[in-house]
C-alpha positions as CSV (number, residue, x, y, z in Angstrom):
1,G,-66.6,9.8,24.4
2,V,-64.8,12.5,25.9
3,R,-65.1,12.4,29.9
4,S,-62.5,14.8,30.8
5,V,-60.0,17.5,29.6
6,S,-57.8,19.2,32.1
7,I,-55.0,21.6,31.5
8,N,-51.9,22.1,33.6
9,H,-51.7,25.9,34.3
10,K,-47.8,26.3,34.8
11,N,-46.6,24.7,31.4
12,G,-50.0,24.1,29.4
13,N,-49.8,20.5,29.2
14,I,-53.4,18.9,28.4
15,L,-54.8,15.5,30.1
16,T,-57.7,13.9,28.4
17,L,-59.8,11.0,29.1
18,V,-61.9,9.9,26.2
19,A,-63.8,6.5,26.7
20,A,-61.0,4.9,29.5
21,N,-57.8,6.2,27.4
22,V,-55.8,8.6,29.6
23,K,-53.4,10.9,27.4
24,L,-51.1,13.5,28.4
25,F,-50.2,16.1,25.4
26,D,-48.0,19.1,25.3
27,I,-49.3,22.5,24.7
28,N,-48.5,22.1,21.0
29,G,-50.8,18.7,20.7
30,N,-47.9,16.4,20.7
31,M,-48.7,13.3,22.9
32,L,-46.3,13.0,25.9
33,A,-47.7,10.1,27.7
34,T,-50.3,7.1,28.3
35,P,-50.3,5.1,31.3
36,D,-47.8,2.5,31.8
37,Y,-50.0,0.6,34.2
38,K,-48.8,-3.1,34.9
39,N,-52.0,-4.7,35.5
40,G,-54.0,-2.3,32.8
41,F,-57.6,-1.4,33.2
42,N,-60.2,-3.9,33.0
43,A,-64.3,-3.1,32.9
44,H,-64.1,-2.7,37.1
45,N,-61.7,-0.5,37.4
46,K,-61.4,1.8,34.1
47,P,-61.0,5.7,34.6
48,S,-64.1,7.7,35.2
49,C,-62.5,11.0,35.5
50,A,-59.0,12.6,35.1
51,V,-57.5,16.0,36.2
52,A,-54.2,17.6,35.6
53,T,-52.2,19.3,38.2
54,D,-50.0,22.3,38.1
55,C,-46.8,19.9,38.8
56,P,-43.7,20.9,36.5
57,E,-43.4,18.2,34.2
58,W,-39.6,17.9,35.0
59,M,-39.9,17.2,38.5
60,G,-39.0,13.2,38.8
61,D,-41.4,12.0,41.5
62,G,-43.9,14.8,40.8
63,I,-47.7,13.8,40.2
64,V,-48.8,15.5,37.0
65,A,-52.4,13.4,37.0
66,V,-54.7,12.2,39.0
67,T,-57.5,9.7,37.6
68,G,-60.7,8.5,39.4
69,H,-62.4,5.2,38.4
70,I,-65.6,3.5,38.3
71,N,-64.9,1.3,41.4
72,G,-64.1,4.2,43.4
73,D,-60.1,4.2,43.2
74,I,-58.2,7.3,42.8
75,M,-54.8,6.9,41.4
76,L,-51.8,9.6,41.0
77,W,-49.7,9.6,38.3
78,G,-46.0,11.0,37.4
79,L,-44.5,11.4,34.1
80,H,-41.5,9.6,32.9
81,H,-40.3,11.1,29.8
82,D,-38.0,8.9,28.4
83,R,-40.7,6.1,28.3
84,G,-43.4,8.5,27.1
85,A,-45.5,7.2,30.0
86,L,-47.7,7.9,32.9
87,I,-46.2,6.1,36.0
88,M,-49.0,5.3,38.8
89,R,-47.1,6.6,41.9
90,H,-49.8,6.1,44.5
91,Q,-53.2,4.7,45.0
92,V,-54.9,6.6,47.6
93,P,-55.4,4.1,50.5
94,D,-58.3,3.7,52.7
95,N,-60.7,5.1,49.8
96,V,-64.1,6.1,51.0
97,H,-65.6,6.0,47.6
98,S,-67.3,2.5,46.5
99,C,-68.7,3.9,43.0
100,A,-67.5,5.9,39.9
101,I,-65.8,9.0,40.7
102,T,-67.5,11.8,38.9
103,A,-65.4,14.8,40.0
104,L,-62.0,15.7,40.8
105,R,-60.4,19.1,41.9
106,V,-56.7,19.7,43.1
107,W,-56.8,22.7,45.4
108,G,-54.4,25.0,47.1
109,E,-51.6,27.0,46.5
110,R,-49.0,24.0,47.0
111,Q,-51.7,21.7,45.2
112,D,-51.9,19.6,48.3
113,T,-55.7,19.0,48.4
114,L,-57.7,16.6,46.4
115,L,-61.5,17.0,46.3
116,V,-63.2,14.0,45.2
117,G,-67.0,13.7,44.2
118,D,-68.6,10.2,43.0
119,R,-71.8,9.2,41.5
120,S,-73.8,8.9,45.2
121,G,-73.1,12.4,45.7
122,K,-70.5,11.5,48.5
123,M,-67.8,14.0,48.7
124,S,-64.4,13.5,50.4
125,V,-61.0,15.5,50.7
126,C,-57.7,14.2,50.5
127,K,-54.5,16.3,51.7
128,A,-50.9,15.5,51.2
129,L,-48.6,16.1,54.3
130,K,-45.2,17.5,53.9
131,M,-43.1,15.6,56.6
132,D,-40.4,18.4,57.0
133,A,-43.6,21.1,57.8
134,L,-44.5,18.7,61.1
135,S,-43.4,19.6,64.4
136,Q,-41.6,16.9,66.6
137,Q,-45.0,16.2,68.4
138,E,-46.7,15.5,65.1
139,L,-43.7,13.7,63.6
140,S,-43.7,11.7,67.0
141,F,-47.7,11.1,66.6
142,V,-47.4,9.6,63.1
143,I,-44.3,7.1,64.1
144,Q,-46.2,6.0,66.9
145,E,-49.4,5.4,64.5
146,L,-47.2,3.7,62.2
147,H,-45.9,1.6,64.8
148,E,-49.3,0.4,66.1
149,A,-50.5,-0.1,62.6
150,S,-47.9,-2.4,61.9
151,G,-48.0,-4.2,65.3
152,L,-44.8,-2.8,66.5
153,D,-43.9,-2.2,70.0
154,S,-42.8,1.6,70.5
155,S,-40.7,2.6,73.2
156,D,-42.1,6.2,73.2
157,K,-46.0,4.9,73.2
158,G,-48.0,7.9,74.6
159,K,-45.9,10.4,74.5
160,A,-47.0,12.2,71.3
161,R,-50.5,11.8,72.1
162,D,-51.0,15.4,74.2
163,G,-53.9,16.4,71.3
164,D,-55.5,13.6,69.3
165,N,-54.5,14.2,65.9
166,S,-55.8,10.9,64.3
167,D,-55.6,12.8,60.8
168,W,-51.9,13.1,60.4
169,M,-51.3,9.9,58.0
170,G,-49.8,10.6,54.6
171,L,-52.7,11.3,52.5
172,M,-55.8,11.6,54.8
173,N,-59.5,11.2,53.6
174,D,-61.8,13.2,55.6
175,D,-65.5,12.0,54.7
176,E,-67.7,15.2,54.2
C-alpha cells in the first residue's frame, strides 16, 4: 500500500513510496525518476518512509528526496534527468536508528535540518553544514577532527579547541 506521499513546494514534484517503490513525478503526473541503486533494496533495507525536499530539480548535486529504511538507514537522493533516475548522493553516517524509520521531516529555511523518528519512538536531528559559513576556528576544528579520525598527525593539533564543538562534522546526529 501507500506508505508516503510528499510534495516539493517549490516546483510541485511529487514523491511517492508505494510498498518498497520510490517514484518521483512532476506536477502533471509524469514520472521523472525511480531510484538507480546499484545494490538494490532487499528485505533488510527496503524503504519505510520517504519525503521530498524543496530543492529545485535543476540543481546538479541537490537532494530532492530523503528515504528512511526498515533497518534504520537514511539515504539522500539527487535527480539525474537524463537517466530518469534518483541517484543516492549520501547515506547518513553513524546512524542512531536500528529499526524502521517511520517519520521524516526536512526543516528550516535552507532545508538544512532533517528530523527523523523510528518505530521505537527514538527521535534524532541531522544538520547539514555549509562549509563556507564556518568561521576559521570552526574550520580548523573540523580539519583537526578529520585528521584524528583518519589517524593522520596534524601540525596544528589543539589550536582550534578553544570551545568543544564536537558536533561539527558534515551531517551531525543529535540523539533526542
